[in-house]
CHARMM internal coordinates of N, CA and C (Angstrom, degrees):
IC EDIT
DIST 1 N 1 CA 1.5285
DIST 1 CA 1 C 1.4729
ANGL 1 N 1 CA 1 C 106.09
DIST 1 C 2 N 1.3129
ANGL 1 CA 1 C 2 N 111.34
DIHE 1 N 1 CA 1 C 2 N 135.01
DIST 2 N 2 CA 1.4971
ANGL 1 C 2 N 2 CA 121.17
DIHE 1 CA 1 C 2 N 2 CA 176.07
DIST 2 CA 2 C 1.6485
ANGL 2 N 2 CA 2 C 106.94
DIHE 1 C 2 N 2 CA 2 C -88.73
DIST 2 C 3 N 1.3274
ANGL 2 CA 2 C 3 N 116.88
DIHE 2 N 2 CA 2 C 3 N 113.78
DIST 3 N 3 CA 1.3523
ANGL 2 C 3 N 3 CA 119.99
DIHE 2 CA 2 C 3 N 3 CA 176.63
DIST 3 CA 3 C 1.5723
ANGL 3 N 3 CA 3 C 110.16
DIHE 2 C 3 N 3 CA 3 C -96.70
DIST 3 C 4 N 1.2587
ANGL 3 CA 3 C 4 N 120.64
DIHE 3 N 3 CA 3 C 4 N 145.76
DIST 4 N 4 CA 1.4831
ANGL 3 C 4 N 4 CA 120.48
DIHE 3 CA 3 C 4 N 4 CA 172.33
DIST 4 CA 4 C 1.4560
ANGL 4 N 4 CA 4 C 116.31
DIHE 3 C 4 N 4 CA 4 C -83.98
DIST 4 C 5 N 1.2708
ANGL 4 CA 4 C 5 N 119.91
DIHE 4 N 4 CA 4 C 5 N -21.85
DIST 5 N 5 CA 1.4817
ANGL 4 C 5 N 5 CA 121.67
DIHE 4 CA 4 C 5 N 5 CA -178.73
DIST 5 CA 5 C 1.4839
ANGL 5 N 5 CA 5 C 107.92
DIHE 4 C 5 N 5 CA 5 C -153.52
DIST 5 C 6 N 1.3822
ANGL 5 CA 5 C 6 N 120.71
DIHE 5 N 5 CA 5 C 6 N 140.63
DIST 6 N 6 CA 1.3583
ANGL 5 C 6 N 6 CA 122.79
DIHE 5 CA 5 C 6 N 6 CA 176.73
DIST 6 CA 6 C 1.5395
ANGL 6 N 6 CA 6 C 110.67
DIHE 5 C 6 N 6 CA 6 C -124.86
DIST 6 C 7 N 1.2725
ANGL 6 CA 6 C 7 N 113.40
DIHE 6 N 6 CA 6 C 7 N 141.53
DIST 7 N 7 CA 1.4987
ANGL 6 C 7 N 7 CA 121.21
DIHE 6 CA 6 C 7 N 7 CA -171.41
DIST 7 CA 7 C 1.5091
ANGL 7 N 7 CA 7 C 109.88
DIHE 6 C 7 N 7 CA 7 C -125.72
DIST 7 C 8 N 1.1797
ANGL 7 CA 7 C 8 N 118.71
DIHE 7 N 7 CA 7 C 8 N 117.29
DIST 8 N 8 CA 1.5839
ANGL 7 C 8 N 8 CA 124.85
DIHE 7 CA 7 C 8 N 8 CA 177.70
DIST 8 CA 8 C 1.4507
ANGL 8 N 8 CA 8 C 115.67
DIHE 7 C 8 N 8 CA 8 C -89.53
DIST 8 C 9 N 1.2679
ANGL 8 CA 8 C 9 N 122.84
DIHE 8 N 8 CA 8 C 9 N 106.00
DIST 9 N 9 CA 1.4824
ANGL 8 C 9 N 9 CA 124.77
DIHE 8 CA 8 C 9 N 9 CA -177.05
DIST 9 CA 9 C 1.5132
ANGL 9 N 9 CA 9 C 108.57
DIHE 8 C 9 N 9 CA 9 C -119.28
DIST 9 C 10 N 1.3821
ANGL 9 CA 9 C 10 N 113.60
DIHE 9 N 9 CA 9 C 10 N 31.29
DIST 10 N 10 CA 1.5295
ANGL 9 C 10 N 10 CA 112.99
DIHE 9 CA 9 C 10 N 10 CA -179.54
DIST 10 CA 10 C 1.6009
ANGL 10 N 10 CA 10 C 106.84
DIHE 9 C 10 N 10 CA 10 C -71.02
DIST 10 C 11 N 1.2778
ANGL 10 CA 10 C 11 N 109.68
DIHE 10 N 10 CA 10 C 11 N 139.78
DIST 11 N 11 CA 1.6008
ANGL 10 C 11 N 11 CA 117.35
DIHE 10 CA 10 C 11 N 11 CA 175.18
DIST 11 CA 11 C 1.4662
ANGL 11 N 11 CA 11 C 105.26
DIHE 10 C 11 N 11 CA 11 C 95.05
DIST 11 C 12 N 1.3676
ANGL 11 CA 11 C 12 N 123.84
DIHE 11 N 11 CA 11 C 12 N -12.32
DIST 12 N 12 CA 1.4086
ANGL 11 C 12 N 12 CA 123.30
DIHE 11 CA 11 C 12 N 12 CA -170.08
DIST 12 CA 12 C 1.5837
ANGL 12 N 12 CA 12 C 107.03
DIHE 11 C 12 N 12 CA 12 C -100.05
DIST 12 C 13 N 1.3444
ANGL 12 CA 12 C 13 N 114.90
DIHE 12 N 12 CA 12 C 13 N 139.21
DIST 13 N 13 CA 1.4113
ANGL 12 C 13 N 13 CA 116.93
DIHE 12 CA 12 C 13 N 13 CA 177.03
DIST 13 CA 13 C 1.4637
ANGL 13 N 13 CA 13 C 117.60
DIHE 12 C 13 N 13 CA 13 C -109.52
DIST 13 C 14 N 1.3399
ANGL 13 CA 13 C 14 N 121.42
DIHE 13 N 13 CA 13 C 14 N 160.59
DIST 14 N 14 CA 1.4847
ANGL 13 C 14 N 14 CA 123.32
DIHE 13 CA 13 C 14 N 14 CA -176.96
DIST 14 CA 14 C 1.4029
ANGL 14 N 14 CA 14 C 110.63
DIHE 13 C 14 N 14 CA 14 C -47.47
DIST 14 C 15 N 1.2877
ANGL 14 CA 14 C 15 N 121.09
DIHE 14 N 14 CA 14 C 15 N 138.35
DIST 15 N 15 CA 1.5003
ANGL 14 C 15 N 15 CA 127.48
DIHE 14 CA 14 C 15 N 15 CA 3.71
DIST 15 CA 15 C 1.4750
ANGL 15 N 15 CA 15 C 119.25
DIHE 14 C 15 N 15 CA 15 C -92.52
DIST 15 C 16 N 1.2922
ANGL 15 CA 15 C 16 N 115.32
DIHE 15 N 15 CA 15 C 16 N 4.89
DIST 16 N 16 CA 1.5286
ANGL 15 C 16 N 16 CA 115.77
DIHE 15 CA 15 C 16 N 16 CA -168.28
DIST 16 CA 16 C 1.5786
ANGL 16 N 16 CA 16 C 112.65
DIHE 15 C 16 N 16 CA 16 C -64.84
DIST 16 C 17 N 1.3352
ANGL 16 CA 16 C 17 N 122.88
DIHE 16 N 16 CA 16 C 17 N -36.08
DIST 17 N 17 CA 1.4349
ANGL 16 C 17 N 17 CA 118.70
DIHE 16 CA 16 C 17 N 17 CA 174.60
DIST 17 CA 17 C 1.5346
ANGL 17 N 17 CA 17 C 112.22
DIHE 16 C 17 N 17 CA 17 C -52.52
DIST 17 C 18 N 1.4002
ANGL 17 CA 17 C 18 N 115.18
DIHE 17 N 17 CA 17 C 18 N -43.84
DIST 18 N 18 CA 1.4515
ANGL 17 C 18 N 18 CA 120.14
DIHE 17 CA 17 C 18 N 18 CA -174.78
DIST 18 CA 18 C 1.5124
ANGL 18 N 18 CA 18 C 109.62
DIHE 17 C 18 N 18 CA 18 C -72.53
DIST 18 C 19 N 1.3304
ANGL 18 CA 18 C 19 N 117.38
DIHE 18 N 18 CA 18 C 19 N -41.67
DIST 19 N 19 CA 1.4349
ANGL 18 C 19 N 19 CA 121.68
DIHE 18 CA 18 C 19 N 19 CA 178.21
DIST 19 CA 19 C 1.5539
ANGL 19 N 19 CA 19 C 111.95
DIHE 18 C 19 N 19 CA 19 C -60.43
DIST 19 C 20 N 1.2411
ANGL 19 CA 19 C 20 N 116.43
DIHE 19 N 19 CA 19 C 20 N -43.18
DIST 20 N 20 CA 1.5125
ANGL 19 C 20 N 20 CA 122.27
DIHE 19 CA 19 C 20 N 20 CA -179.07
DIST 20 CA 20 C 1.6719
ANGL 20 N 20 CA 20 C 106.49
DIHE 19 C 20 N 20 CA 20 C -69.58
DIST 20 C 21 N 1.2317
ANGL 20 CA 20 C 21 N 115.88
DIHE 20 N 20 CA 20 C 21 N -33.90
DIST 21 N 21 CA 1.4939
ANGL 20 C 21 N 21 CA 123.98
DIHE 20 CA 20 C 21 N 21 CA 178.12
DIST 21 CA 21 C 1.5726
ANGL 21 N 21 CA 21 C 107.99
DIHE 20 C 21 N 21 CA 21 C -64.25
DIST 21 C 22 N 1.3877
ANGL 21 CA 21 C 22 N 106.31
DIHE 21 N 21 CA 21 C 22 N -50.49
DIST 22 N 22 CA 1.6319
ANGL 21 C 22 N 22 CA 108.98
DIHE 21 CA 21 C 22 N 22 CA -177.56
DIST 22 CA 22 C 1.5383
ANGL 22 N 22 CA 22 C 107.40
DIHE 21 C 22 N 22 CA 22 C -64.33
DIST 22 C 23 N 1.2116
ANGL 22 CA 22 C 23 N 123.27
DIHE 22 N 22 CA 22 C 23 N -36.23
DIST 23 N 23 CA 1.5252
ANGL 22 C 23 N 23 CA 122.42
DIHE 22 CA 22 C 23 N 23 CA -174.13
DIST 23 CA 23 C 1.5285
ANGL 23 N 23 CA 23 C 106.04
DIHE 22 C 23 N 23 CA 23 C -69.86
DIST 23 C 24 N 1.3868
ANGL 23 CA 23 C 24 N 115.41
DIHE 23 N 23 CA 23 C 24 N -46.53
DIST 24 N 24 CA 1.4924
ANGL 23 C 24 N 24 CA 118.59
DIHE 23 CA 23 C 24 N 24 CA -179.32
DIST 24 CA 24 C 1.6154
ANGL 24 N 24 CA 24 C 112.99
DIHE 23 C 24 N 24 CA 24 C -61.65
DIST 24 C 25 N 1.3307
ANGL 24 CA 24 C 25 N 115.75
DIHE 24 N 24 CA 24 C 25 N -41.14
DIST 25 N 25 CA 1.3923
ANGL 24 C 25 N 25 CA 116.78
DIHE 24 CA 24 C 25 N 25 CA 176.34
DIST 25 CA 25 C 1.5604
ANGL 25 N 25 CA 25 C 116.54
DIHE 24 C 25 N 25 CA 25 C -70.45
DIST 25 C 26 N 1.2450
ANGL 25 CA 25 C 26 N 114.69
DIHE 25 N 25 CA 25 C 26 N -20.36
DIST 26 N 26 CA 1.5962
ANGL 25 C 26 N 26 CA 117.54
DIHE 25 CA 25 C 26 N 26 CA 176.66
DIST 26 CA 26 C 1.5998
ANGL 26 N 26 CA 26 C 106.52
DIHE 25 C 26 N 26 CA 26 C -72.76
DIST 26 C 27 N 1.2806
ANGL 26 CA 26 C 27 N 118.19
DIHE 26 N 26 CA 26 C 27 N -22.26
DIST 27 N 27 CA 1.5531
ANGL 26 C 27 N 27 CA 116.24
DIHE 26 CA 26 C 27 N 27 CA 179.04
DIST 27 CA 27 C 1.5889
ANGL 27 N 27 CA 27 C 110.93
DIHE 26 C 27 N 27 CA 27 C -99.13
DIST 27 C 28 N 1.4001
ANGL 27 CA 27 C 28 N 116.62
DIHE 27 N 27 CA 27 C 28 N 6.54
DIST 28 N 28 CA 1.4462
ANGL 27 C 28 N 28 CA 114.00
DIHE 27 CA 27 C 28 N 28 CA 175.90
DIST 28 CA 28 C 1.5762
ANGL 28 N 28 CA 28 C 109.14
DIHE 27 C 28 N 28 CA 28 C -105.32
DIST 28 C 29 N 1.3882
ANGL 28 CA 28 C 29 N 116.41
DIHE 28 N 28 CA 28 C 29 N 167.04
DIST 29 N 29 CA 1.3731
ANGL 28 C 29 N 29 CA 120.37
DIHE 28 CA 28 C 29 N 29 CA 173.01
DIST 29 CA 29 C 1.4458
ANGL 29 N 29 CA 29 C 115.13
DIHE 28 C 29 N 29 CA 29 C -95.78
DIST 29 C 30 N 1.3529
ANGL 29 CA 29 C 30 N 117.93
DIHE 29 N 29 CA 29 C 30 N 157.84
DIST 30 N 30 CA 1.4723
ANGL 29 C 30 N 30 CA 122.17
DIHE 29 CA 29 C 30 N 30 CA -179.52
DIST 30 CA 30 C 1.5388
ANGL 30 N 30 CA 30 C 113.04
DIHE 29 C 30 N 30 CA 30 C -50.09
DIST 30 C 31 N 1.3360
ANGL 30 CA 30 C 31 N 113.28
DIHE 30 N 30 CA 30 C 31 N 129.73
DIST 31 N 31 CA 1.4252
ANGL 30 C 31 N 31 CA 119.55
DIHE 30 CA 30 C 31 N 31 CA 170.60
DIST 31 CA 31 C 1.5651
ANGL 31 N 31 CA 31 C 104.41
DIHE 30 C 31 N 31 CA 31 C 99.86
DIST 31 C 32 N 1.2141
ANGL 31 CA 31 C 32 N 126.45
DIHE 31 N 31 CA 31 C 32 N -11.36
DIST 32 N 32 CA 1.5068
ANGL 31 C 32 N 32 CA 127.07
DIHE 31 CA 31 C 32 N 32 CA 177.53
DIST 32 CA 32 C 1.6064
ANGL 32 N 32 CA 32 C 107.72
DIHE 31 C 32 N 32 CA 32 C -73.85
DIST 32 C 33 N 1.3416
ANGL 32 CA 32 C 33 N 109.98
DIHE 32 N 32 CA 32 C 33 N 153.13
DIST 33 N 33 CA 1.4745
ANGL 32 C 33 N 33 CA 115.42
DIHE 32 CA 32 C 33 N 33 CA -177.83
DIST 33 CA 33 C 1.5048
ANGL 33 N 33 CA 33 C 111.07
DIHE 32 C 33 N 33 CA 33 C -108.96
DIST 33 C 34 N 1.2690
ANGL 33 CA 33 C 34 N 116.47
DIHE 33 N 33 CA 33 C 34 N 134.02
DIST 34 N 34 CA 1.5268
ANGL 33 C 34 N 34 CA 120.64
DIHE 33 CA 33 C 34 N 34 CA 175.32
DIST 34 CA 34 C 1.5778
ANGL 34 N 34 CA 34 C 109.97
DIHE 33 C 34 N 34 CA 34 C -119.35
DIST 34 C 35 N 1.3201
ANGL 34 CA 34 C 35 N 115.43
DIHE 34 N 34 CA 34 C 35 N 129.24
DIST 35 N 35 CA 1.4930
ANGL 34 C 35 N 35 CA 121.01
DIHE 34 CA 34 C 35 N 35 CA 175.10
DIST 35 CA 35 C 1.5359
ANGL 35 N 35 CA 35 C 105.34
DIHE 34 C 35 N 35 CA 35 C -103.11
DIST 35 C 36 N 1.2926
ANGL 35 CA 35 C 36 N 109.80
DIHE 35 N 35 CA 35 C 36 N 134.46
DIST 36 N 36 CA 1.4367
ANGL 35 C 36 N 36 CA 115.55
DIHE 35 CA 35 C 36 N 36 CA 174.35
DIST 36 CA 36 C 1.5929
ANGL 36 N 36 CA 36 C 105.71
DIHE 35 C 36 N 36 CA 36 C -125.06
DIST 36 C 37 N 1.4054
ANGL 36 CA 36 C 37 N 112.19
DIHE 36 N 36 CA 36 C 37 N 128.17
DIST 37 N 37 CA 1.4329
ANGL 36 C 37 N 37 CA 121.50
DIHE 36 CA 36 C 37 N 37 CA -177.70
DIST 37 CA 37 C 1.5223
ANGL 37 N 37 CA 37 C 108.69
DIHE 36 C 37 N 37 CA 37 C -102.96
DIST 37 C 38 N 1.2970
ANGL 37 CA 37 C 38 N 121.27
DIHE 37 N 37 CA 37 C 38 N 118.45
DIST 38 N 38 CA 1.4581
ANGL 37 C 38 N 38 CA 122.43
DIHE 37 CA 37 C 38 N 38 CA 176.96
DIST 38 CA 38 C 1.4733
ANGL 38 N 38 CA 38 C 118.20
DIHE 37 C 38 N 38 CA 38 C -131.50
DIST 38 C 39 N 1.2604
ANGL 38 CA 38 C 39 N 117.95
DIHE 38 N 38 CA 38 C 39 N 163.74
DIST 39 N 39 CA 1.4333
ANGL 38 C 39 N 39 CA 123.04
DIHE 38 CA 38 C 39 N 39 CA 175.39
DIST 39 CA 39 C 1.3913
ANGL 39 N 39 CA 39 C 113.15
DIHE 38 C 39 N 39 CA 39 C -114.58
DIST 39 C 40 N 1.4053
ANGL 39 CA 39 C 40 N 121.00
DIHE 39 N 39 CA 39 C 40 N -2.33
DIST 40 N 40 CA 1.4236
ANGL 39 C 40 N 40 CA 124.77
DIHE 39 CA 39 C 40 N 40 CA 177.71
DIST 40 CA 40 C 1.6113
ANGL 40 N 40 CA 40 C 110.77
DIHE 39 C 40 N 40 CA 40 C -70.46
DIST 40 C 41 N 1.2540
ANGL 40 CA 40 C 41 N 116.93
DIHE 40 N 40 CA 40 C 41 N 111.72
DIST 41 N 41 CA 1.5495
ANGL 40 C 41 N 41 CA 113.42
DIHE 40 CA 40 C 41 N 41 CA 178.04
DIST 41 CA 41 C 1.5272
ANGL 41 N 41 CA 41 C 117.62
DIHE 40 C 41 N 41 CA 41 C -53.81
DIST 41 C 42 N 1.3938
ANGL 41 CA 41 C 42 N 116.10
DIHE 41 N 41 CA 41 C 42 N -29.48
DIST 42 N 42 CA 1.3932
ANGL 41 C 42 N 42 CA 119.04
DIHE 41 CA 41 C 42 N 42 CA 176.86
DIST 42 CA 42 C 1.5021
ANGL 42 N 42 CA 42 C 121.00
DIHE 41 C 42 N 42 CA 42 C -76.82
DIST 42 C 43 N 1.3950
ANGL 42 CA 42 C 43 N 109.12
DIHE 42 N 42 CA 42 C 43 N -3.57
DIST 43 N 43 CA 1.5380
ANGL 42 C 43 N 43 CA 116.37
DIHE 42 CA 42 C 43 N 43 CA -177.12
DIST 43 CA 43 C 1.5702
ANGL 43 N 43 CA 43 C 110.28
DIHE 42 C 43 N 43 CA 43 C -68.53
DIST 43 C 44 N 1.3062
ANGL 43 CA 43 C 44 N 118.61
DIHE 43 N 43 CA 43 C 44 N -26.45
DIST 44 N 44 CA 1.5152
ANGL 43 C 44 N 44 CA 119.84
DIHE 43 CA 43 C 44 N 44 CA -179.36
DIST 44 CA 44 C 1.5536
ANGL 44 N 44 CA 44 C 109.11
DIHE 43 C 44 N 44 CA 44 C -57.96
DIST 44 C 45 N 1.3834
ANGL 44 CA 44 C 45 N 111.94
DIHE 44 N 44 CA 44 C 45 N -51.97
DIST 45 N 45 CA 1.5054
ANGL 44 C 45 N 45 CA 119.52
DIHE 44 CA 44 C 45 N 45 CA 176.68
DIST 45 CA 45 C 1.4741
ANGL 45 N 45 CA 45 C 113.30
DIHE 44 C 45 N 45 CA 45 C -64.04
DIST 45 C 46 N 1.3491
ANGL 45 CA 45 C 46 N 115.27
DIHE 45 N 45 CA 45 C 46 N -43.27
DIST 46 N 46 CA 1.4991
ANGL 45 C 46 N 46 CA 122.13
DIHE 45 CA 45 C 46 N 46 CA -179.19
DIST 46 CA 46 C 1.5686
ANGL 46 N 46 CA 46 C 111.07
DIHE 45 C 46 N 46 CA 46 C -58.61
DIST 46 C 47 N 1.3110
ANGL 46 CA 46 C 47 N 117.45
DIHE 46 N 46 CA 46 C 47 N -48.07
DIST 47 N 47 CA 1.5099
ANGL 46 C 47 N 47 CA 115.86
DIHE 46 CA 46 C 47 N 47 CA 179.33
DIST 47 CA 47 C 1.4425
ANGL 47 N 47 CA 47 C 113.82
DIHE 46 C 47 N 47 CA 47 C -72.21
DIST 47 C 48 N 1.3334
ANGL 47 CA 47 C 48 N 119.04
DIHE 47 N 47 CA 47 C 48 N -26.76
DIST 48 N 48 CA 1.6028
ANGL 47 C 48 N 48 CA 117.79
DIHE 47 CA 47 C 48 N 48 CA 174.29
DIST 48 CA 48 C 1.3983
ANGL 48 N 48 CA 48 C 110.14
DIHE 47 C 48 N 48 CA 48 C -63.25
DIST 48 C 49 N 1.4501
ANGL 48 CA 48 C 49 N 115.49
DIHE 48 N 48 CA 48 C 49 N -42.55
DIST 49 N 49 CA 1.5060
ANGL 48 C 49 N 49 CA 119.01
DIHE 48 CA 48 C 49 N 49 CA -177.77
DIST 49 CA 49 C 1.5788
ANGL 49 N 49 CA 49 C 106.25
DIHE 48 C 49 N 49 CA 49 C -73.92
DIST 49 C 50 N 1.3040
ANGL 49 CA 49 C 50 N 121.53
DIHE 49 N 49 CA 49 C 50 N -32.55
DIST 50 N 50 CA 1.5076
ANGL 49 C 50 N 50 CA 118.43
DIHE 49 CA 49 C 50 N 50 CA -172.33
DIST 50 CA 50 C 1.6701
ANGL 50 N 50 CA 50 C 104.32
DIHE 49 C 50 N 50 CA 50 C -72.44
DIST 50 C 51 N 1.2983
ANGL 50 CA 50 C 51 N 116.83
DIHE 50 N 50 CA 50 C 51 N -36.30
DIST 51 N 51 CA 1.4074
ANGL 50 C 51 N 51 CA 122.13
DIHE 50 CA 50 C 51 N 51 CA -178.64
DIST 51 CA 51 C 1.6100
ANGL 51 N 51 CA 51 C 109.13
DIHE 50 C 51 N 51 CA 51 C -64.16
DIST 51 C 52 N 1.3293
ANGL 51 CA 51 C 52 N 112.13
DIHE 51 N 51 CA 51 C 52 N -45.33
DIST 52 N 52 CA 1.4992
ANGL 51 C 52 N 52 CA 113.81
DIHE 51 CA 51 C 52 N 52 CA 176.36
DIST 52 CA 52 C 1.5407
ANGL 52 N 52 CA 52 C 114.93
DIHE 51 C 52 N 52 CA 52 C -63.95
DIST 52 C 53 N 1.1925
ANGL 52 CA 52 C 53 N 114.28
DIHE 52 N 52 CA 52 C 53 N -37.87
DIST 53 N 53 CA 1.5181
ANGL 52 C 53 N 53 CA 121.12
DIHE 52 CA 52 C 53 N 53 CA -178.85
DIST 53 CA 53 C 1.5104
ANGL 53 N 53 CA 53 C 115.31
DIHE 52 C 53 N 53 CA 53 C -73.38
DIST 53 C 54 N 1.3680
ANGL 53 CA 53 C 54 N 115.00
DIHE 53 N 53 CA 53 C 54 N -28.27
DIST 54 N 54 CA 1.4235
ANGL 53 C 54 N 54 CA 115.55
DIHE 53 CA 53 C 54 N 54 CA -168.47
DIST 54 CA 54 C 1.6157
ANGL 54 N 54 CA 54 C 111.54
DIHE 53 C 54 N 54 CA 54 C -112.04
DIST 54 C 55 N 1.2949
ANGL 54 CA 54 C 55 N 111.65
DIHE 54 N 54 CA 54 C 55 N -12.70
DIST 55 N 55 CA 1.5958
ANGL 54 C 55 N 55 CA 116.22
DIHE 54 CA 54 C 55 N 55 CA 177.11
DIST 55 CA 55 C 1.5067
ANGL 55 N 55 CA 55 C 108.05
DIHE 54 C 55 N 55 CA 55 C 88.11
DIST 55 C 56 N 1.2812
ANGL 55 CA 55 C 56 N 121.00
DIHE 55 N 55 CA 55 C 56 N -3.53
DIST 56 N 56 CA 1.5094
ANGL 55 C 56 N 56 CA 118.76
DIHE 55 CA 55 C 56 N 56 CA 174.63
DIST 56 CA 56 C 1.5825
ANGL 56 N 56 CA 56 C 108.03
DIHE 55 C 56 N 56 CA 56 C -78.29
DIST 56 C 57 N 1.3085
ANGL 56 CA 56 C 57 N 117.78
DIHE 56 N 56 CA 56 C 57 N 146.18
DIST 57 N 57 CA 1.3902
ANGL 56 C 57 N 57 CA 125.68
DIHE 56 CA 56 C 57 N 57 CA -167.70
DIST 57 CA 57 C 1.5389
ANGL 57 N 57 CA 57 C 104.14
DIHE 56 C 57 N 57 CA 57 C -91.42
DIST 57 C 58 N 1.3700
ANGL 57 CA 57 C 58 N 117.04
DIHE 57 N 57 CA 57 C 58 N 126.39
DIST 58 N 58 CA 1.4717
ANGL 57 C 58 N 58 CA 123.60
DIHE 57 CA 57 C 58 N 58 CA 172.29
DIST 58 CA 58 C 1.5040
ANGL 58 N 58 CA 58 C 104.56
DIHE 57 C 58 N 58 CA 58 C -85.90
DIST 58 C 59 N 1.3567
ANGL 58 CA 58 C 59 N 119.58
DIHE 58 N 58 CA 58 C 59 N 100.49
DIST 59 N 59 CA 1.3996
ANGL 58 C 59 N 59 CA 123.51
DIHE 58 CA 58 C 59 N 59 CA -179.95
DIST 59 CA 59 C 1.4971
ANGL 59 N 59 CA 59 C 114.47
DIHE 58 C 59 N 59 CA 59 C -73.49
DIST 59 C 60 N 1.3279
ANGL 59 CA 59 C 60 N 116.67
DIHE 59 N 59 CA 59 C 60 N -43.15
DIST 60 N 60 CA 1.4592
ANGL 59 C 60 N 60 CA 116.98
DIHE 59 CA 59 C 60 N 60 CA -172.84
DIST 60 CA 60 C 1.5927
ANGL 60 N 60 CA 60 C 107.08
DIHE 59 C 60 N 60 CA 60 C -155.79
DIST 60 C 61 N 1.3041
ANGL 60 CA 60 C 61 N 113.19
DIHE 60 N 60 CA 60 C 61 N 148.46
DIST 61 N 61 CA 1.5236
ANGL 60 C 61 N 61 CA 123.55
DIHE 60 CA 60 C 61 N 61 CA 172.26
DIST 61 CA 61 C 1.5663
ANGL 61 N 61 CA 61 C 107.56
DIHE 60 C 61 N 61 CA 61 C -137.84
DIST 61 C 62 N 1.2899
ANGL 61 CA 61 C 62 N 112.17
DIHE 61 N 61 CA 61 C 62 N 121.74
DIST 62 N 62 CA 1.4648
ANGL 61 C 62 N 62 CA 115.27
DIHE 61 CA 61 C 62 N 62 CA -174.59
DIST 62 CA 62 C 1.5977
ANGL 62 N 62 CA 62 C 105.57
DIHE 61 C 62 N 62 CA 62 C -136.30
DIST 62 C 63 N 1.3538
ANGL 62 CA 62 C 63 N 112.51
DIHE 62 N 62 CA 62 C 63 N 125.01
DIST 63 N 63 CA 1.3937
ANGL 62 C 63 N 63 CA 121.07
DIHE 62 CA 62 C 63 N 63 CA 173.55
DIST 63 CA 63 C 1.6078
ANGL 63 N 63 CA 63 C 109.32
DIHE 62 C 63 N 63 CA 63 C -86.89
DIST 63 C 64 N 1.4852
ANGL 63 CA 63 C 64 N 111.33
DIHE 63 N 63 CA 63 C 64 N 127.66
DIST 64 N 64 CA 1.4083
ANGL 63 C 64 N 64 CA 118.86
DIHE 63 CA 63 C 64 N 64 CA 177.77
DIST 64 CA 64 C 1.4969
ANGL 64 N 64 CA 64 C 108.15
DIHE 63 C 64 N 64 CA 64 C -125.95
DIST 64 C 65 N 1.4257
ANGL 64 CA 64 C 65 N 117.07
DIHE 64 N 64 CA 64 C 65 N 85.11
DIST 65 N 65 CA 1.3607
ANGL 64 C 65 N 65 CA 118.83
DIHE 64 CA 64 C 65 N 65 CA -171.58
DIST 65 CA 65 C 1.5055
ANGL 65 N 65 CA 65 C 114.42
DIHE 64 C 65 N 65 CA 65 C 66.63
DIST 65 C 66 N 1.3554
ANGL 65 CA 65 C 66 N 118.84
DIHE 65 N 65 CA 65 C 66 N -120.11
DIST 66 N 66 CA 1.4749
ANGL 65 C 66 N 66 CA 118.11
DIHE 65 CA 65 C 66 N 66 CA 175.03
DIST 66 CA 66 C 1.4328
ANGL 66 N 66 CA 66 C 113.48
DIHE 65 C 66 N 66 CA 66 C -87.21
DIST 66 C 67 N 1.3567
ANGL 66 CA 66 C 67 N 119.13
DIHE 66 N 66 CA 66 C 67 N -6.95
DIST 67 N 67 CA 1.4264
ANGL 66 C 67 N 67 CA 121.49
DIHE 66 CA 66 C 67 N 67 CA 176.30
DIST 67 CA 67 C 1.3690
ANGL 67 N 67 CA 67 C 113.97
DIHE 66 C 67 N 67 CA 67 C -94.20
DIST 67 C 68 N 1.4460
ANGL 67 CA 67 C 68 N 111.41
DIHE 67 N 67 CA 67 C 68 N 149.68
DIST 68 N 68 CA 1.4230
ANGL 67 C 68 N 68 CA 118.98
DIHE 67 CA 67 C 68 N 68 CA 172.90
DIST 68 CA 68 C 1.4528
ANGL 68 N 68 CA 68 C 111.24
DIHE 67 C 68 N 68 CA 68 C -128.27
DIST 68 C 69 N 1.3876
ANGL 68 CA 68 C 69 N 117.19
DIHE 68 N 68 CA 68 C 69 N 127.38
DIST 69 N 69 CA 1.4234
ANGL 68 C 69 N 69 CA 123.12
DIHE 68 CA 68 C 69 N 69 CA 179.54
DIST 69 CA 69 C 1.5055
ANGL 69 N 69 CA 69 C 109.85
DIHE 68 C 69 N 69 CA 69 C -103.83
DIST 69 C 70 N 1.3435
ANGL 69 CA 69 C 70 N 112.34
DIHE 69 N 69 CA 69 C 70 N 122.23
DIST 70 N 70 CA 1.4621
ANGL 69 C 70 N 70 CA 122.48
DIHE 69 CA 69 C 70 N 70 CA 177.53
DIST 70 CA 70 C 1.5739
ANGL 70 N 70 CA 70 C 110.74
DIHE 69 C 70 N 70 CA 70 C -107.82
DIST 70 C 71 N 1.1753
ANGL 70 CA 70 C 71 N 118.25
DIHE 70 N 70 CA 70 C 71 N 131.46
DIST 71 N 71 CA 1.4414
ANGL 70 C 71 N 71 CA 120.11
DIHE 70 CA 70 C 71 N 71 CA 179.34
DIST 71 CA 71 C 1.5917
ANGL 71 N 71 CA 71 C 109.46
DIHE 70 C 71 N 71 CA 71 C -120.73
DIST 71 C 72 N 1.4577
ANGL 71 CA 71 C 72 N 116.97
DIHE 71 N 71 CA 71 C 72 N 118.17
DIST 72 N 72 CA 1.4498
ANGL 71 C 72 N 72 CA 121.14
DIHE 71 CA 71 C 72 N 72 CA -178.84
DIST 72 CA 72 C 1.4692
ANGL 72 N 72 CA 72 C 106.12
DIHE 71 C 72 N 72 CA 72 C -118.82
DIST 72 C 73 N 1.4209
ANGL 72 CA 72 C 73 N 104.45
DIHE 72 N 72 CA 72 C 73 N 139.07
DIST 73 N 73 CA 1.5465
ANGL 72 C 73 N 73 CA 112.39
DIHE 72 CA 72 C 73 N 73 CA 171.26
DIST 73 CA 73 C 1.6331
ANGL 73 N 73 CA 73 C 111.07
DIHE 72 C 73 N 73 CA 73 C -96.55
DIST 73 C 74 N 1.3264
ANGL 73 CA 73 C 74 N 114.50
DIHE 73 N 73 CA 73 C 74 N 127.85
DIST 74 N 74 CA 1.4630
ANGL 73 C 74 N 74 CA 112.54
DIHE 73 CA 73 C 74 N 74 CA -176.38
DIST 74 CA 74 C 1.4755
ANGL 74 N 74 CA 74 C 114.17
DIHE 73 C 74 N 74 CA 74 C -71.15
DIST 74 C 75 N 1.2778
ANGL 74 CA 74 C 75 N 116.56
DIHE 74 N 74 CA 74 C 75 N 130.81
DIST 75 N 75 CA 1.5045
ANGL 74 C 75 N 75 CA 121.06
DIHE 74 CA 74 C 75 N 75 CA -179.23
DIST 75 CA 75 C 1.5101
ANGL 75 N 75 CA 75 C 114.44
DIHE 74 C 75 N 75 CA 75 C -64.32
END
COOR INIT
IC SEED 1 N 1 CA 1 C
IC BUILD
């Protein structure tokens, strides 16, 4: 999957991964993809709720060991 921007939030806990993603999405245009890599186990649930609340599409969530990759499409 070709993403337009990648954000490394490893080592950061809630709410920082969401806040950084929100800021990154604000600088992107509609349809672009943002990948956020996180180590916060609660981020899976957090990004699902964030997508529902903001209207951005959660395209993919993949666990890779202790890392979780979240891909969002800018609304």
